[in-house]
N, C-alpha and C positions, 0 to 999 in steps of 0.2 A: 690558749691565751695566757701571757705572762702579766703578774702583777706583784708588786712589791710586798715582802714579807714584815708582819707587824714586828717592831724592833730593828729595821733596816735604816741607815741613816737617811733613806728616801723619805721615809714615811714616819710624822711625827703625831702620833693620836693625841687627840685632844682630852678624852676619858678614855680610861682601859674598856670602857665596856661599849665603846662605839665602833671600833673596829673587829669585825669577826675573823676568825680563822681564815687564813689565805689572804688577807689583806684586803679583803672587801666590806664596806661598811655593812651593817646588819640590816639597813633597809634597802642596801641593794644587790645583796646577796640572792642567788638562786633559789636557796634553801627557804630565805623569807616568803619571796614570791610564790614558790609551791605551797607553802604552808596556807599563805594568804589566799590564794584563789581556789586551793584544794577546799579551805573551809568555807569560802564564798561559795563554790559550786556545791558542795556537799550541804551547806544551811538551805541553798535554793531549792535542790532536790528534795531533802529532808520535808521542807515546807511544802513542795508541790505534793509530794506522797501523801503528807498527813493531810493536806487541804483536799487532795483526790479522795482519799479514804473517808474524811470527814464529811464530804459532800455525798460518796456514795453511801455511808452508813446513814444518813439523814433521808436521804431517797428512798433507801432501802426500808428503814422504819416506818416512813409517813406511806410507802406502798403497801406494807404488811398490815401496818393500822388500818388504812383503807380497804385492804383487800378483808380484813378479820370484821371492819363495820359492814361491809356490804354482806358478808356471810351471817352475821348478827341480824341485819335488816330483813333476811329472806326469811331467817327462821322466824322473826317476829310475825312478818309479814303472813307467813303461812299459819301461824298461831291466829292471828286475827281472822284470816280466811276461814280457818277451821270453825272459829266462834260465829261470825257472821254468817257463814254458808248454813251451819247447823239452826240459825235462826231463819234463814229464807226459805229452808226446808220444811222446818216446821209452820212458818207462816202459810206456804203454798198448800199444805196439808190442810192447815185449817181451814183455808178460804174455798178448797176444793169439796171438804166435807159440810161447810155451813151451807153451802147450797144445795147438798144432797141430802140432808136429813129433814128436809121441810123446814117448817115453821113453827116447830114445837119448841117452846122456851127452854125446856127440860134438857131438850137434847143438845141446843145450842150451848147450854151454860155448862152441860159435860163437855163438851169439845174445847171451852174455854179451859175448864179445871184440867183436862187432859193434856193440853200444850203447856200449861206450867209444870205439869207433874213431868212430862216427858222431856222437857229441856230446862237443867237449871239454870242456862243463860239466860232466859226469859224471865222479867219481873213482873210484868202485867201482859195482859191481852183483852182485846176489846172488839167486839162485834156489832155492827150497825147495819140492818135490813129496814129500808124505807118501808113504811106501811103501804100496802096494796100493790107491791111491785112482783110479789111471788103469789103464784096459784094459791088461792085459799088461805092467805094472810092478808087481813085487812088492818092489823095493829102494829106489824114490823117487830122489829127487836135491837134494842140497844142494851147492850151490857158489857161493863170494866171489871174486870177482877186483877188485883195485884197482890203481890207477896207483901207481908209486914212480917217479916221475921219467920216464926214458924207457922203462922194463921193467914187466910185468904181475905182480904178486904174487896167486898162486893158491892158495887152500887149502879144503879142506872145511870146512862150516859145525861139523861135529862137530868139528873141531880148533881151534875158537876156546875150547873149553873151557866150555860149557854147552848145557844141553839147551833147544833153541830152542823146543820145545813149550809150557814153563813160562812162555818170557818173556813178559811184557806186551805188547810190540810185536808178537809173534807172533798171540799170541791176539786182541788188538783187529783186527789185519789180517783173520783169517780169518772173524771174526764180524761184520767192515764189508760194507755194501752197495757201498761205491766206495773209492777211493784216500784217502790221507791223508798229510800232511806231520808227521814226528816233530819232537820236540825235538833242539835240537844235542847231540851226543854226541863223545866221544874215549875212545878205548882202546887197548890192544896192537895190534888189528887194522889200526888208522887211523894206527897209528906215532904216537899222541899229537895228530893233526891233527882238529880239531874240524868235523864233517860235518852236514850236516843231510840227512835220508832222505825220500824219496817212497815210501811203501810202498802195493802192489797187491795185492788177493785175486785167488788165480788158480781160475778156474773152468772146467769142460771146456767146448768151443765150443759153442755155443746154448743154454747154461744160464742159468736165470731170474738175474736179479741177487740174489735170497733165496737160491739154492739152494747147498747146502754147499761151503765152498771146498776145494780138494785142496793149497793150498799158497799161497806169496805172491811176489811180486818186490819188491825194493827199490831204488832207485839213489840214491847217495851223490853231494852235492853240498857242495864244500868251504866252508867259512864264508868263508874267505879271498876266493873269488871274489865273492862277494855284498856282503861287505864292500868290494871294490874298486868296486863301482859306486856307493856311496853316499859313500864316502872322499873322493872328489874334491871335495864340497860342503865341507869343513871348512875353516874360516878365513873373513874377510871378513864377519863377523858371523854367521856360518849355524853350526847345530849341527845334524847328520844324526843319526836314529834310526831303527835296525831291529829291530822285534820280532817273536819267533818267533810261532807258534799258538798258544802258551801264555802269551803276554805276556813272555818272557824279553827283556830288553836284550841284543841278539846284538851290536849297534853302538850307541855312546853316548858321547858327548863326555868323562864322567865314567869313568876307569879303575876306579874303585872300584863303579861299578855295571855296566858291561859285562861280560857273561858269568856275573853273579852275583846280580841283582836283576830281580823281575819290574816291571810297570807296576803292579800292583796293590800292591806292597811298596813302591813310592816314594811312592804316595799315602799310605801308612800312618805314613811317615816325618814328623818335626816340620816343618812348613811345607810338607808334601806335598799339602795339602788341594787348591792350585791346579791339580794333574796328575789331578783326578777324571774330566775329560772325556776325558782320553787313555785312562785304562784303561777308562774304557765304551765308547769307539769301538773298543779292540782286542776287548773282549768280545763287541760287536756287528756285528762286522766292518763297520763303517759311516764314513765319511769325517767329520770334524770340524776346527772351527778354534777357538781361544781365546786367552786371554792368560794368564800366568802371571808370578811373579816367582823368580828363581833365588835361590841362597842370599845372593848379594851386594846383593840386593834390585833387580837390573836386570830390566827389562820385557823380556818374551820373547814374540812372536807365534808361535804355533806351528799347523800345518797337519799334519792326521793322513787318511792315504789307505790303504783296503786294497790289496793287491796283487792284483788280479784274485782268483779262487775259492780261491787258496792257502792261505788263513788268516795269512799273514804281513802285517804292518803296517809302512809306513814314515811317520815323522814328521821334519819339518823345523823347527827353532825358528829366530826371528832375532830378533837383538838390537836393540831401538830405538837404544839408546846408542851402539853402533857407529857406525849411521847418522847419528846428531845430534850426535856430539862435532864434526865440520868446521863444522856450521851454529851451534854456540854458539859458536866463535871468530868466527866471521863477523859473527855478531849483537852478540858485546863490541865488536869495531872499529867497526861501524855506531853502536853506541851512543855511542862516545867521539867520532866525528865528527859525530853529530848533536848532542851537548851543545856543541862548540866553535861549530857553525853556530849555535845557536841563542843564543850569548853574542855573537857577531858581529852578529846580527839584532836582538838588545836594543840593541846601541851605535848602529845605524843608525837603528833607530826613533825613538830618543831624539833622534837627531840633527835627524831632519827633519819630526817630528811637530808640532814648532810651527807649521810654515806652513800646516797643515791645520787645526789646532785652531781659529782664530778664525773662518774662513767656514763652519765646520761647526757652530760656536756661532749665525751670524746663521742659517744654514739652519734650525735647528732650532728657533730662535723663529717664524720663518715657517710651520714645520710646525706649530708648537702653536696658533698662530692659526688654521693650517688646520683642526686637530683639534677647534676649537671653533665651526666653521662660518663662519669669515670668511676666505672665499676670495679678496676683492679686496685683503687685505694685501699691502704690496709684497714682492717675492721679487727680492733680491739677485744679483750674479754671473750673470745668463742670459747675458752676452754673453761671459763667460770661455771661453777655449779648452781648459782643461785639466779634470780629472776633476771639479772644483769644479764647472765650468759644466755639465759632464753632468748632474750631478746636480740643480744649480738647473734646467736644462730639462726633466729627469724632472719634478719636483716640479711645473712648470709645467702639463707634459702630465698629470701626476696628477690636478692640480687641475681642470682642463678635463674630464677623463675621469670624475672624480668628478660634477662638476656635469651632466654627460649621464647619468651612470649614476643619478643620483638623480631625473632627469626619467623616465628609463625605468622607476624602481623606482616611481614614482606612477601611470605608466600599467598596468605589470603588477599593480600592488595593485587598480586599477579592473576590469582584464578578468580577475582571480583572482575578485574580490567578485562579478562579473556570473557567471562560470563555477560559481561555489557556489551563487548564486540559481538557476542552469538546472539543476544537478544535484539541488537540493533540490526543485524543481517536478519533475523527471524521476522521482524518488523517488517523490513524491505520487503520480504518473501511474502509475507501474510497481504501487505497492501498490493503486492503485484498479482496476487490472486483475485482482485476485485477489479471491475471495469471501471474505465473512464467514461466520463458523461459522453453521449452519443444521440444523433437526432435520425428518426424514422420519417420517411414520406411515401404516401401513397396518395396518389391522384391529387387532389387538392388539400389533402390534410399533412400537416406537419405536426410531428410528435416528440419533444425532446424529453430526455431520461438524464436526470444528474442524481449524484449521491455525495455525502460526506462521512466519514468515519474517525472520529477523535478517542482512542482507546485510553482509557483510563490508568492504564500502566504501559509498559514498552510494548506488550503484544494483549490482546482482548479478545473477547469471543462474539463480538457484533459481527455481522456480514452482510452484504447486500449483493444481489445481482439483477442482470436484464441483459435480455439478448433476443435478437431477432431467428428464433428459431426455424420461423418458416416466412416465406415473403408475408408483408404486410401484417404479422401477428408478433405482438412485443410481450414476450415473458419476462416477468419479475418476480423478486422475491428480497424479503429483508427478515432478518432475524436475529435473536439474542440466545447466546448460550449461557448455561447457570456456569457460576464462578466466575473467576478471573485468572490472568495469567498463560501460564504456558498449558496448562491441561485445556482450559478453554480454548486457546487458540488451535489446539490439536483436534479437538473435538468440532471446532466452527469449520476447519478445513474438510473434516470428513462429512459434515452436515452438508456443506456446500457442493461437495463433490458428488454426493448420493441425490442432492436435488436437481442438479444438473443433468446428472444420467437417467433420473425418471421424468425429468421434464421433456428430453428427446423420447421417451417410450409413451408420454400420456400426455394428452393435448389438454386437459382440463385440470384446473389447481386443484379440487378435491382429490384426484386420481393420485395426483403427483404426491400430495402429502400423504396420501393412505399408504401408497407403497414406500416412499421414504421412512413412515412411522415403522415398516417391518424391519428394512435395513438397519436402522438405527439404533433398534432394541437388541438387535443380535451381538452376543459378546460384549455388551455394555456393562461390564462389572462394576464399574465406578460409578453408575446411576446417574451419569449425566444427561441433562435433557437440553433442547432448545423450543423457543417459541418461534414460529415462521407466520410471516404472512405472504402468501402466494397468489400472484395474480394473472391474468392473461387480456390483453388489450387488442382488440382489432382497430388498426389505426385508421381505416377508410370509414367503418360505421360509427366508431367510438363505442362499441360494445365492450362491456367490461364484466369480467368474472373475478372472484375473488373467494378465496377460502382460508380460514387462519387454524393456526394450533397453538390457541392459547397466546397470541400476540395481541397488542394493543390495537384497537379500533383505528383505521387510518383515518385521514380529514380530506374532505372534499371542499376545494376552494371553487366558486362558481364564478363565471365573467363578470357577474354584477358585485364583486366582492364578498358577498355572504360565504360563511364556511360553517361545515357542521361536520360531526364525527358519524360515519358511515356504521350502522347496526350489524356489524358482520358477526354471525353466529360463530362462535369459536368451539374446537374440538380441543382434545387435549395435547399438551405438547410432545414432541418429537423424543423419543428414546424411552419413554417407560416402557410401553408395551404396545405391540401392535394393534392399530385401530382403524375402521374405515369409515369412522362416523366424523365426518369433516364437511358441514352443511355448505353449499355453495350458495355465495351471493351474486346477484346478477344485476345490473346497471349499465349505466353509461356515462362515460366522460366526455359530455357536450364541448363543443368548440369553445375555447375560451378560458376552459376549466383546468383546474391543476390538482391532482391526486397527491396527498402527503403521507406517506408512511414513516415511520418514526420508532426508535427502541424505547424502553422507561427510562434511559439514561437523560432523555428530555425531560419527560413530565416528572421526574423525582431527582431533578437536578437542585440542590438546596443552596440557599443563600448562607451569609454568616450568621443569621438569628435562625436556621434549621427550619426555613419556610420551602415546601417545593414548590416547582415552576408550576404544574399541574396544566391540566386540559382546558382551563379558562383561558389562561394567558397565551395557550399555543391557537387557540380559536380567534384572537383578537390580532395576533402579530402579522397575519398574511393581509397583502393588499392585492386588489384586483389588477389583473394584467401582468401579475409576476409569473415569468418563467419558471422552468425546472430550476435552472440553476439561482437567480434570483430567490426563490421560495427558499432553499436550502441554506443560503447564505443569510438571509432574514432571521430564519429561526435559529440559527448557530449563534449568531450575533446577539440576539435577544437573551439568549439562555445563557450566555457569558456574561451580559450586563445584569442579570438576576443572580448570578451566583457569586459575582465579585471577586474578593478575596478567597471565598470558601474554596477547598480543594475538591477536584472532580472526584465522584464519588463512584461512578460507572460510565460505562464506553458511551459514547453520545452517536447515533447513526441516524441519517435522516436522508429518506428516497423520496424524490418528486420526479412525476411525470407531468408534463403539461400537454396540452392539444390544442391546436388553433387552426385555422381554415388560411392555407397560403394563397396571398393575394397575388 
């Protein structure tokens, strides 16, 4: 392109900085556009890259934080399980011993003292035995011992100021089949300290689980001890929670909730709908994980875990914002540094792009001629040693490669045309191997046999055959070869030939298949196989014998229009290995009935929504009075309607045999 130079009589610049070198205004120059677009693209790529890294880092940090929280939750649950299981073992031991030492108060008191001494997690222990329920015990036993620092405080249950028999916890325990954990409580007997109680019913030694209880045993665990196991997780974005068997928040980061509200009550508060999974997990004693938002809108990831079979539940919430705060600060610093680097890159690109623009323009002109087929147009800068020379030599190599490829494309087009011609001839040869529809008459009976085959490609693996091997007897077969294309067509031809040979030697379908399985398994290095339905029909009597080598069950249309699939037992497909296990099915093709065989290309024809044609639709499509040709045509048209614009995925083959009385 020729442009006036600065200072020529044809150009009078309005300002010395308006026109760039070469006589082109700076805003129209290739250099400016290169710098502008490269800057926009680089800025966009930088932004997308930074955003991708930022989002990836956020996701990774949140994932790691929640994985760490899950690990911490499991460790805490194991600690809680160890503590509660220790108490439960002590409770079971105390309950077993209390009914085994007799009704001696001294012995029972010793058991209480031993339980306290043996397990530091137990702060109090109680035994209640109702009077007169143990042999030789008319007074019963009620005694409670708790720790008070280094000393033990003991008193009778009667001294606690209530009738234990009417207390809900006693009635629940003596009527329960097993132990249970009570809700936290505090009273004068516990010196105002909150305890959780493990309660066990007492039954005589050897008594059944549903036998009446004679009393109960309870062990008190200070909530302070349980809270200490989970309290160490406070801070660092973690919010531990411990819930009692009834869902009370025993440990909670909000003091207004702790020991005051249950999980169900938290869900019922405004904005508490996100905590519904927590309440559900506590109610069902199952683990769960979910996301929620606190009152400040902060996203929390919470994991909920049941504490073994104790009915206690531990939950640990992690604050995403706590872990992402430092990332946000780093991201801001990186964004500012990237902006500065982008400005520097813009200045450098503007400075050095002029030396690149002119050679690129000339190379572009050469490329334009190449695109129009002028491959002999001069190509400059081939001898340069810089990147422009590399580009020019690449164009030169591409020009030669395109010439070679165009020649190869021409050769391949000829070869493809030859292959398509050969495939068309192979299709014609394959179709010529299949018989046309025909009729058979014996006495007053008229039998018609008709078939249709539509391969999914030029050649296929489906086949059918029918012939009158002896007077009044119709032999027929329909099959489907594994795979498609030329290998399937070759194996189909071999299978069809073998079946016809064996049909001339053996009169019964099961023997034909047995003999064919031996021949087709020989030298079958490709491991191809074929499913086959083989049959024999006596035209006069209508006697029908069938045998199947793994093929689809045939359909029988009665004269009254009812249709059903015949339960023909199937042997193994032909080609795997020799077999003689092809069960024979015997039946009859009544006058006015039609037998329909088909391949899986019918039932597995898919519509654009990938829904299969199926056997149910096949059973509904046939009509009473359809002869063999009408039945084949009706099924094929219905399959096409079902498939619509969807491509044919497999060969479609339909074989029909109708029998009627000749009026």
